[in-house]
PDB file of N, CA, C, O and CB in Angstrom:
ATOM      1  N   MET A   1     133.310 131.850 105.779  1.00  0.00           N
ATOM      2  CA  MET A   1     131.894 132.422 106.366  1.00  0.00           C
ATOM      3  C   MET A   1     130.996 131.553 105.712  1.00  0.00           C
ATOM      4  O   MET A   1     131.117 131.286 104.516  1.00  0.00           O
ATOM      5  CB  MET A   1     131.495 134.063 106.037  1.00  0.00           C
ATOM      6  N   SER A   2     130.149 131.121 106.391  1.00  0.00           N
ATOM      7  CA  SER A   2     128.723 130.212 106.071  1.00  0.00           C
ATOM      8  C   SER A   2     127.666 130.895 105.910  1.00  0.00           C
ATOM      9  O   SER A   2     127.404 131.789 106.714  1.00  0.00           O
ATOM     10  CB  SER A   2     128.272 129.265 107.103  1.00  0.00           C
ATOM     11  N   THR A   3     126.979 130.668 105.023  1.00  0.00           N
ATOM     12  CA  THR A   3     125.634 131.333 104.816  1.00  0.00           C
ATOM     13  C   THR A   3     124.186 130.206 105.085  1.00  0.00           C
ATOM     14  O   THR A   3     124.214 129.049 104.665  1.00  0.00           O
ATOM     15  CB  THR A   3     125.684 131.933 103.109  1.00  0.00           C
ATOM     16  N   ALA A   4     123.275 130.643 105.657  1.00  0.00           N
ATOM     17  CA  ALA A   4     122.227 129.751 106.146  1.00  0.00           C
ATOM     18  C   ALA A   4     121.389 129.284 104.893  1.00  0.00           C
ATOM     19  O   ALA A   4     120.982 130.055 104.024  1.00  0.00           O
ATOM     20  CB  ALA A   4     121.300 130.500 107.250  1.00  0.00           C
ATOM     21  N   THR A   5     121.240 128.285 104.910  1.00  0.00           N
ATOM     22  CA  THR A   5     120.397 127.814 103.635  1.00  0.00           C
ATOM     23  C   THR A   5     119.294 126.853 104.141  1.00  0.00           C
ATOM     24  O   THR A   5     119.517 126.218 105.171  1.00  0.00           O
ATOM     25  CB  THR A   5     121.368 126.997 102.468  1.00  0.00           C
ATOM     26  N   LEU A   6     118.097 126.702 103.474  1.00  0.00           N
ATOM     27  CA  LEU A   6     117.139 125.740 103.812  1.00  0.00           C
ATOM     28  C   LEU A   6     117.069 124.761 102.742  1.00  0.00           C
ATOM     29  O   LEU A   6     117.505 124.940 101.604  1.00  0.00           O
ATOM     30  CB  LEU A   6     115.841 126.333 104.075  1.00  0.00           C
ATOM     31  N   THR A   7     116.400 123.541 103.246  1.00  0.00           N
ATOM     32  CA  THR A   7     115.866 122.612 102.422  1.00  0.00           C
ATOM     33  C   THR A   7     114.678 121.917 102.203  1.00  0.00           C
ATOM     34  O   THR A   7     113.918 121.695 103.145  1.00  0.00           O
ATOM     35  CB  THR A   7     116.420 121.959 102.499  1.00  0.00           C
ATOM     36  N   GLY A   8     114.462 121.595 101.215  1.00  0.00           N
ATOM     37  CA  GLY A   8     113.119 120.997 100.889  1.00  0.00           C
ATOM     38  C   GLY A   8     113.130 120.014  99.717  1.00  0.00           C
ATOM     39  O   GLY A   8     114.136 119.700  99.081  1.00  0.00           O
ATOM     40  N   VAL A   9     111.916 119.577  99.513  1.00  0.00           N
ATOM     41  CA  VAL A   9     111.810 118.562  98.451  1.00  0.00           C
ATOM     42  C   VAL A   9     110.667 118.748  97.367  1.00  0.00           C
ATOM     43  O   VAL A   9     109.525 118.588  97.800  1.00  0.00           O
ATOM     44  CB  VAL A   9     111.612 117.244  99.121  1.00  0.00           C
ATOM     45  N   CYS A  10     110.790 119.038  96.130  1.00  0.00           N
ATOM     46  CA  CYS A  10     109.914 119.343  95.453  1.00  0.00           C
ATOM     47  C   CYS A  10     108.747 118.174  95.275  1.00  0.00           C
ATOM     48  O   CYS A  10     108.962 117.053  94.815  1.00  0.00           O
ATOM     49  CB  CYS A  10     110.540 119.780  94.361  1.00  0.00           C
ATOM     50  N   PRO A  11     107.506 118.660  95.722  1.00  0.00           N
ATOM     51  CA  PRO A  11     106.447 117.945  95.530  1.00  0.00           C
ATOM     52  C   PRO A  11     105.878 117.031  94.545  1.00  0.00           C
ATOM     53  O   PRO A  11     105.060 116.128  94.725  1.00  0.00           O
ATOM     54  CB  PRO A  11     105.845 118.578  95.627  1.00  0.00           C
ATOM     55  N   GLU A  12     106.626 117.536  93.143  1.00  0.00           N
ATOM     56  CA  GLU A  12     106.099 116.824  91.906  1.00  0.00           C
ATOM     57  C   GLU A  12     107.241 116.200  91.538  1.00  0.00           C
ATOM     58  O   GLU A  12     106.934 115.043  91.252  1.00  0.00           O
ATOM     59  CB  GLU A  12     105.479 117.692  90.738  1.00  0.00           C
ATOM     60  N   CYS A  13     108.393 116.375  91.399  1.00  0.00           N
ATOM     61  CA  CYS A  13     109.546 115.331  91.012  1.00  0.00           C
ATOM     62  C   CYS A  13     110.543 115.039  92.061  1.00  0.00           C
ATOM     63  O   CYS A  13     111.596 114.450  91.817  1.00  0.00           O
ATOM     64  CB  CYS A  13     110.366 115.825  89.813  1.00  0.00           C
ATOM     65  N   GLU A  14     110.201 115.455  93.224  1.00  0.00           N
ATOM     66  CA  GLU A  14     111.303 114.995  94.569  1.00  0.00           C
ATOM     67  C   GLU A  14     112.533 115.342  94.495  1.00  0.00           C
ATOM     68  O   GLU A  14     113.328 114.685  95.167  1.00  0.00           O
ATOM     69  CB  GLU A  14     111.517 113.533  94.820  1.00  0.00           C
ATOM     70  N   THR A  15     113.013 116.401  93.712  1.00  0.00           N
ATOM     71  CA  THR A  15     114.041 117.103  93.582  1.00  0.00           C
ATOM     72  C   THR A  15     114.427 117.452  94.964  1.00  0.00           C
ATOM     73  O   THR A  15     113.426 117.694  95.638  1.00  0.00           O
ATOM     74  CB  THR A  15     113.824 118.169  92.710  1.00  0.00           C
ATOM     75  N   ASP A  16     115.608 117.567  95.659  1.00  0.00           N
ATOM     76  CA  ASP A  16     116.108 117.846  96.885  1.00  0.00           C
ATOM     77  C   ASP A  16     116.384 119.257  96.435  1.00  0.00           C
ATOM     78  O   ASP A  16     116.932 119.426  95.345  1.00  0.00           O
ATOM     79  CB  ASP A  16     117.323 116.912  97.459  1.00  0.00           C
ATOM     80  N   LEU A  17     116.024 120.351  97.239  1.00  0.00           N
ATOM     81  CA  LEU A  17     116.155 121.806  96.947  1.00  0.00           C
ATOM     82  C   LEU A  17     116.828 122.490  98.193  1.00  0.00           C
ATOM     83  O   LEU A  17     116.405 122.402  99.346  1.00  0.00           O
ATOM     84  CB  LEU A  17     114.692 122.472  96.625  1.00  0.00           C
ATOM     85  N   THR A  18     117.788 123.090  97.841  1.00  0.00           N
ATOM     86  CA  THR A  18     118.870 124.167  98.790  1.00  0.00           C
ATOM     87  C   THR A  18     118.572 125.479  98.510  1.00  0.00           C
ATOM     88  O   THR A  18     118.976 125.915  97.432  1.00  0.00           O
ATOM     89  CB  THR A  18     120.547 124.058  98.467  1.00  0.00           C
ATOM     90  N   VAL A  19     118.016 126.131  99.168  1.00  0.00           N
ATOM     91  CA  VAL A  19     117.790 127.566  98.868  1.00  0.00           C
ATOM     92  C   VAL A  19     118.189 128.511 100.044  1.00  0.00           C
ATOM     93  O   VAL A  19     118.329 127.992 101.151  1.00  0.00           O
ATOM     94  CB  VAL A  19     116.297 127.786  98.520  1.00  0.00           C
ATOM     95  N   PRO A  20     118.410 130.034  99.880  1.00  0.00           N
ATOM     96  CA  PRO A  20     118.628 130.723 100.944  1.00  0.00           C
ATOM     97  C   PRO A  20     117.429 131.067 101.777  1.00  0.00           C
ATOM     98  O   PRO A  20     116.316 130.685 101.415  1.00  0.00           O
ATOM     99  CB  PRO A  20     119.280 131.777 100.573  1.00  0.00           C
ATOM    100  N   PRO A  21     117.573 131.683 102.738  1.00  0.00           N
ATOM    101  CA  PRO A  21     116.473 131.756 103.756  1.00  0.00           C
ATOM    102  C   PRO A  21     115.224 132.424 102.940  1.00  0.00           C
ATOM    103  O   PRO A  21     115.362 133.304 102.091  1.00  0.00           O
ATOM    104  CB  PRO A  21     116.954 132.701 105.150  1.00  0.00           C
ATOM    105  N   VAL A  22     114.049 131.883 103.325  1.00  0.00           N
ATOM    106  CA  VAL A  22     112.935 132.411 102.774  1.00  0.00           C
ATOM    107  C   VAL A  22     111.756 132.220 103.727  1.00  0.00           C
ATOM    108  O   VAL A  22     111.699 131.250 104.483  1.00  0.00           O
ATOM    109  CB  VAL A  22     112.707 131.818 101.460  1.00  0.00           C
ATOM    110  N   THR A  23     110.767 133.216 103.672  1.00  0.00           N
ATOM    111  CA  THR A  23     109.497 132.728 104.571  1.00  0.00           C
ATOM    112  C   THR A  23     108.421 132.178 104.100  1.00  0.00           C
ATOM    113  O   THR A  23     108.342 131.932 102.897  1.00  0.00           O
ATOM    114  CB  THR A  23     108.936 133.660 105.237  1.00  0.00           C
ATOM    115  N   GLN A  24     107.471 131.910 104.909  1.00  0.00           N
ATOM    116  CA  GLN A  24     106.300 131.393 104.403  1.00  0.00           C
ATOM    117  C   GLN A  24     105.683 132.222 103.682  1.00  0.00           C
ATOM    118  O   GLN A  24     105.639 133.400 104.036  1.00  0.00           O
ATOM    119  CB  GLN A  24     105.508 130.962 105.257  1.00  0.00           C
ATOM    120  N   GLY A  25     105.082 131.807 102.537  1.00  0.00           N
ATOM    121  CA  GLY A  25     104.133 132.581 101.451  1.00  0.00           C
ATOM    122  C   GLY A  25     105.024 133.030 100.372  1.00  0.00           C
ATOM    123  O   GLY A  25     104.559 133.884  99.618  1.00  0.00           O
ATOM    124  N   GLU A  26     106.299 132.582 100.148  1.00  0.00           N
ATOM    125  CA  GLU A  26     107.186 133.214  99.187  1.00  0.00           C
ATOM    126  C   GLU A  26     106.993 131.890  98.045  1.00  0.00           C
ATOM    127  O   GLU A  26     106.569 130.760  98.290  1.00  0.00           O
ATOM    128  CB  GLU A  26     108.956 133.592  99.873  1.00  0.00           C
ATOM    129  N   THR A  27     107.431 132.423  96.804  1.00  0.00           N
ATOM    130  CA  THR A  27     107.211 131.254  95.947  1.00  0.00           C
ATOM    131  C   THR A  27     108.593 131.198  95.113  1.00  0.00           C
ATOM    132  O   THR A  27     109.346 132.162  94.974  1.00  0.00           O
ATOM    133  CB  THR A  27     105.799 131.418  94.962  1.00  0.00           C
ATOM    134  N   LEU A  28     108.771 130.094  94.657  1.00  0.00           N
ATOM    135  CA  LEU A  28     110.157 129.643  94.078  1.00  0.00           C
ATOM    136  C   LEU A  28     109.853 128.587  93.046  1.00  0.00           C
ATOM    137  O   LEU A  28     108.749 128.044  93.067  1.00  0.00           O
ATOM    138  CB  LEU A  28     111.194 129.019  95.240  1.00  0.00           C
ATOM    139  N   SER A  29     110.836 128.231  92.063  1.00  0.00           N
ATOM    140  CA  SER A  29     110.660 127.466  91.064  1.00  0.00           C
ATOM    141  C   SER A  29     111.755 126.168  91.472  1.00  0.00           C
ATOM    142  O   SER A  29     112.834 126.254  92.057  1.00  0.00           O
ATOM    143  CB  SER A  29     110.906 128.329  89.656  1.00  0.00           C
ATOM    144  N   CYS A  30     111.165 125.143  91.019  1.00  0.00           N
ATOM    145  CA  CYS A  30     111.860 124.039  90.925  1.00  0.00           C
ATOM    146  C   CYS A  30     112.908 123.779  89.757  1.00  0.00           C
ATOM    147  O   CYS A  30     112.439 123.567  88.639  1.00  0.00           O
ATOM    148  CB  CYS A  30     110.952 123.137  90.935  1.00  0.00           C
ATOM    149  N   PRO A  31     114.181 123.777  89.910  1.00  0.00           N
ATOM    150  CA  PRO A  31     115.221 123.847  88.936  1.00  0.00           C
ATOM    151  C   PRO A  31     115.094 122.746  88.040  1.00  0.00           C
ATOM    152  O   PRO A  31     115.636 122.813  86.936  1.00  0.00           O
ATOM    153  CB  PRO A  31     116.543 123.868  89.528  1.00  0.00           C
ATOM    154  N   GLU A  32     114.223 121.398  88.497  1.00  0.00           N
ATOM    155  CA  GLU A  32     114.486 120.601  87.569  1.00  0.00           C
ATOM    156  C   GLU A  32     113.292 120.219  86.743  1.00  0.00           C
ATOM    157  O   GLU A  32     113.405 119.634  85.665  1.00  0.00           O
ATOM    158  CB  GLU A  32     115.104 119.582  88.101  1.00  0.00           C
ATOM    159  N   CYS A  33     111.855 120.654  87.413  1.00  0.00           N
ATOM    160  CA  CYS A  33     110.760 120.407  86.544  1.00  0.00           C
ATOM    161  C   CYS A  33     110.177 121.770  86.267  1.00  0.00           C
ATOM    162  O   CYS A  33     109.114 121.845  85.650  1.00  0.00           O
ATOM    163  CB  CYS A  33     109.724 119.410  87.153  1.00  0.00           C
ATOM    164  N   ILE A  34     110.838 122.913  86.707  1.00  0.00           N
ATOM    165  CA  ILE A  34     110.078 124.263  86.511  1.00  0.00           C
ATOM    166  C   ILE A  34     109.158 124.744  86.972  1.00  0.00           C
ATOM    167  O   ILE A  34     108.644 125.790  86.578  1.00  0.00           O
ATOM    168  CB  ILE A  34     109.725 124.459  85.639  1.00  0.00           C
ATOM    169  N   LEU A  35     108.686 123.878  88.144  1.00  0.00           N
ATOM    170  CA  LEU A  35     107.104 124.157  88.826  1.00  0.00           C
ATOM    171  C   LEU A  35     107.386 125.150  89.666  1.00  0.00           C
ATOM    172  O   LEU A  35     108.476 125.298  90.220  1.00  0.00           O
ATOM    173  CB  LEU A  35     106.311 122.892  89.721  1.00  0.00           C
ATOM    174  N   THR A  36     106.189 126.034  89.822  1.00  0.00           N
ATOM    175  CA  THR A  36     106.069 127.059  90.995  1.00  0.00           C
ATOM    176  C   THR A  36     105.678 126.653  92.021  1.00  0.00           C
ATOM    177  O   THR A  36     104.625 126.017  91.975  1.00  0.00           O
ATOM    178  CB  THR A  36     105.321 128.056  90.844  1.00  0.00           C
ATOM    179  N   LEU A  37     106.353 126.844  93.381  1.00  0.00           N
ATOM    180  CA  LEU A  37     106.146 126.322  94.468  1.00  0.00           C
ATOM    181  C   LEU A  37     106.086 127.414  95.465  1.00  0.00           C
ATOM    182  O   LEU A  37     106.901 128.336  95.498  1.00  0.00           O
ATOM    183  CB  LEU A  37     107.057 125.352  94.697  1.00  0.00           C
ATOM    184  N   ARG A  38     104.984 127.259  96.361  1.00  0.00           N
ATOM    185  CA  ARG A  38     104.914 128.135  97.692  1.00  0.00           C
ATOM    186  C   ARG A  38     105.340 127.737  98.631  1.00  0.00           C
ATOM    187  O   ARG A  38     105.080 126.547  98.806  1.00  0.00           O
ATOM    188  CB  ARG A  38     103.855 128.479  98.141  1.00  0.00           C
ATOM    189  N   VAL A  39     106.038 128.294  99.538  1.00  0.00           N
ATOM    190  CA  VAL A  39     106.595 127.812 100.792  1.00  0.00           C
ATOM    191  C   VAL A  39     105.381 127.855 101.908  1.00  0.00           C
ATOM    192  O   VAL A  39     104.796 128.922 102.095  1.00  0.00           O
ATOM    193  CB  VAL A  39     107.915 128.764 101.228  1.00  0.00           C
ATOM    194  N   GLU A  40     105.043 126.756 102.590  1.00  0.00           N
ATOM    195  CA  GLU A  40     103.771 126.658 103.355  1.00  0.00           C
ATOM    196  C   GLU A  40     104.278 126.742 104.591  1.00  0.00           C
ATOM    197  O   GLU A  40     103.487 127.313 105.342  1.00  0.00           O
ATOM    198  CB  GLU A  40     102.884 125.415 103.154  1.00  0.00           C
ATOM    199  N   ALA A  41     105.408 126.362 105.182  1.00  0.00           N
ATOM    200  CA  ALA A  41     105.914 126.312 106.314  1.00  0.00           C
ATOM    201  C   ALA A  41     107.563 126.060 106.051  1.00  0.00           C
ATOM    202  O   ALA A  41     108.169 125.557 105.105  1.00  0.00           O
ATOM    203  CB  ALA A  41     105.136 125.255 107.127  1.00  0.00           C
ATOM    204  N   VAL A  42     108.034 126.690 107.426  1.00  0.00           N
ATOM    205  CA  VAL A  42     109.602 126.602 107.517  1.00  0.00           C
ATOM    206  C   VAL A  42     109.859 125.955 108.898  1.00  0.00           C
ATOM    207  O   VAL A  42     109.702 126.615 109.925  1.00  0.00           O
ATOM    208  CB  VAL A  42     110.392 128.150 107.399  1.00  0.00           C
ATOM    209  N   GLU A  43     110.199 124.841 108.917  1.00  0.00           N
ATOM    210  CA  GLU A  43     110.505 124.453 110.563  1.00  0.00           C
ATOM    211  C   GLU A  43     111.845 123.717 110.548  1.00  0.00           C
ATOM    212  O   GLU A  43     112.112 122.754 109.830  1.00  0.00           O
ATOM    213  CB  GLU A  43     109.245 123.342 111.335  1.00  0.00           C
ATOM    214  N   ASP A  44     112.582 124.253 111.366  1.00  0.00           N
ATOM    215  CA  ASP A  44     113.867 123.611 111.900  1.00  0.00           C
ATOM    216  C   ASP A  44     114.951 123.407 110.560  1.00  0.00           C
ATOM    217  O   ASP A  44     115.749 122.483 110.400  1.00  0.00           O
ATOM    218  CB  ASP A  44     113.447 122.016 112.675  1.00  0.00           C
ATOM    219  N   GLY A  45     114.700 124.590 109.657  1.00  0.00           N
ATOM    220  CA  GLY A  45     115.909 124.525 108.350  1.00  0.00           C
ATOM    221  C   GLY A  45     115.092 123.485 107.267  1.00  0.00           C
ATOM    222  O   GLY A  45     115.768 123.040 106.340  1.00  0.00           O
ATOM    223  N   ARG A  46     113.834 123.137 107.349  1.00  0.00           N
ATOM    224  CA  ARG A  46     113.152 122.256 106.553  1.00  0.00           C
ATOM    225  C   ARG A  46     111.995 123.069 105.854  1.00  0.00           C
ATOM    226  O   ARG A  46     111.295 123.848 106.501  1.00  0.00           O
ATOM    227  CB  ARG A  46     112.654 121.058 107.397  1.00  0.00           C
ATOM    228  N   LEU A  47     111.827 122.858 104.525  1.00  0.00           N
ATOM    229  CA  LEU A  47     110.660 123.781 103.956  1.00  0.00           C
ATOM    230  C   LEU A  47     109.554 122.688 103.763  1.00  0.00           C
ATOM    231  O   LEU A  47     109.869 121.521 103.531  1.00  0.00           O
ATOM    232  CB  LEU A  47     111.061 124.660 102.399  1.00  0.00           C
ATOM    233  N   THR A  48     108.145 123.128 103.872  1.00  0.00           N
ATOM    234  CA  THR A  48     107.219 122.449 103.365  1.00  0.00           C
ATOM    235  C   THR A  48     106.619 122.961 102.187  1.00  0.00           C
ATOM    236  O   THR A  48     106.014 124.027 102.296  1.00  0.00           O
ATOM    237  CB  THR A  48     106.400 122.245 104.226  1.00  0.00           C
ATOM    238  N   LEU A  49     106.675 122.371 101.021  1.00  0.00           N
ATOM    239  CA  LEU A  49     106.317 123.228  99.568  1.00  0.00           C
ATOM    240  C   LEU A  49     105.020 122.546  98.848  1.00  0.00           C
ATOM    241  O   LEU A  49     104.815 121.357  98.604  1.00  0.00           O
ATOM    242  CB  LEU A  49     107.751 123.137  98.341  1.00  0.00           C
ATOM    243  N   GLU A  50     104.366 123.477  98.638  1.00  0.00           N
ATOM    244  CA  GLU A  50     103.371 123.046  97.828  1.00  0.00           C
ATOM    245  C   GLU A  50     103.202 123.541  96.291  1.00  0.00           C
ATOM    246  O   GLU A  50     103.607 124.687  96.095  1.00  0.00           O
ATOM    247  CB  GLU A  50     102.277 123.346  98.529  1.00  0.00           C
ATOM    248  N   MET A  51     102.811 123.039  95.473  1.00  0.00           N
ATOM    249  CA  MET A  51     102.610 123.228  94.026  1.00  0.00           C
ATOM    250  C   MET A  51     101.625 124.667  93.956  1.00  0.00           C
ATOM    251  O   MET A  51     100.616 124.846  94.638  1.00  0.00           O
ATOM    252  CB  MET A  51     101.823 121.734  93.302  1.00  0.00           C
ATOM    253  N   VAL A  52     102.108 125.479  93.108  1.00  0.00           N
ATOM    254  CA  VAL A  52     101.171 126.699  92.872  1.00  0.00           C
ATOM    255  C   VAL A  52     100.433 126.561  91.562  1.00  0.00           C
ATOM    256  O   VAL A  52     101.116 126.413  90.549  1.00  0.00           O
ATOM    257  CB  VAL A  52     101.988 128.080  92.848  1.00  0.00           C
ATOM    258  N   GLU A  53      98.980 126.596  91.454  1.00  0.00           N
ATOM    259  CA  GLU A  53      98.396 126.235  90.222  1.00  0.00           C
ATOM    260  C   GLU A  53      98.375 127.363  89.482  1.00  0.00           C
ATOM    261  O   GLU A  53      97.641 128.276  89.860  1.00  0.00           O
ATOM    262  CB  GLU A  53      97.109 125.657  90.311  1.00  0.00           C
ATOM    263  N   VAL A  54      99.110 127.511  88.381  1.00  0.00           N
ATOM    264  CA  VAL A  54      98.962 128.851  87.470  1.00  0.00           C
ATOM    265  C   VAL A  54      97.822 128.527  86.203  1.00  0.00           C
ATOM    266  O   VAL A  54      97.687 127.664  85.335  1.00  0.00           O
ATOM    267  CB  VAL A  54     100.655 129.292  86.720  1.00  0.00           C
ATOM    268  N   GLN A  55      97.213 129.563  86.580  1.00  0.00           N
ATOM    269  CA  GLN A  55      95.868 129.737  85.398  1.00  0.00           C
ATOM    270  C   GLN A  55      96.246 130.628  84.490  1.00  0.00           C
ATOM    271  O   GLN A  55      96.498 131.804  84.751  1.00  0.00           O
ATOM    272  CB  GLN A  55      94.378 130.326  85.955  1.00  0.00           C
ATOM    273  N   LEU A  56      96.313 130.031  83.204  1.00  0.00           N
ATOM    274  CA  LEU A  56      96.710 130.603  82.026  1.00  0.00           C
ATOM    275  C   LEU A  56      95.229 131.268  81.536  1.00  0.00           C
ATOM    276  O   LEU A  56      94.095 130.827  81.724  1.00  0.00           O
ATOM    277  CB  LEU A  56      97.443 129.439  80.975  1.00  0.00           C
ATOM    278  N   ARG A  57      95.706 132.592  80.780  1.00  0.00           N
ATOM    279  CA  ARG A  57      94.558 133.358  80.554  1.00  0.00           C
ATOM    280  C   ARG A  57      93.850 132.993  79.191  1.00  0.00           C
ATOM    281  O   ARG A  57      94.480 132.588  78.214  1.00  0.00           O
ATOM    282  CB  ARG A  57      94.947 134.809  80.601  1.00  0.00           C
ATOM    283  N   ASP A  58      92.517 133.167  79.213  1.00  0.00           N
ATOM    284  CA  ASP A  58      91.975 132.700  78.008  1.00  0.00           C
ATOM    285  C   ASP A  58      91.670 133.936  77.253  1.00  0.00           C
ATOM    286  O   ASP A  58      90.976 134.854  77.691  1.00  0.00           O
ATOM    287  CB  ASP A  58      90.758 131.792  78.204  1.00  0.00           C
ATOM    288  N   TRP A  59      92.257 133.897  76.042  1.00  0.00           N
ATOM    289  CA  TRP A  59      92.193 135.040  75.242  1.00  0.00           C
ATOM    290  C   TRP A  59      91.213 135.202  74.257  1.00  0.00           C
ATOM    291  O   TRP A  59      91.158 136.107  73.424  1.00  0.00           O
ATOM    292  CB  TRP A  59      93.266 135.181  74.674  1.00  0.00           C
ATOM    293  N   GLY A  60      90.251 134.029  74.444  1.00  0.00           N
ATOM    294  CA  GLY A  60      88.977 133.825  73.413  1.00  0.00           C
ATOM    295  C   GLY A  60      89.260 133.514  72.046  1.00  0.00           C
ATOM    296  O   GLY A  60      88.471 133.936  71.200  1.00  0.00           O
ATOM    297  N   GLN A  61      90.199 132.884  71.707  1.00  0.00           N
ATOM    298  CA  GLN A  61      90.659 132.607  70.672  1.00  0.00           C
ATOM    299  C   GLN A  61      90.420 130.959  70.348  1.00  0.00           C
ATOM    300  O   GLN A  61      90.836 130.470  69.298  1.00  0.00           O
ATOM    301  CB  GLN A  61      91.991 133.109  70.741  1.00  0.00           C
TER     302      GLN A  61
END
């Protein structure tokens, strides 16, 4: 039994990623650089990934 997977490349560290089926707008983490990535497009089994900017909270300290 085979499971469908999608492939993509981390835009930061260029690690090849293989993930289970995801849809546009979902987020995932790169296992190499731990960057949060958003799926911008899924086309012919390939993912287009963009870095998600994480804004840290300013606690006023």
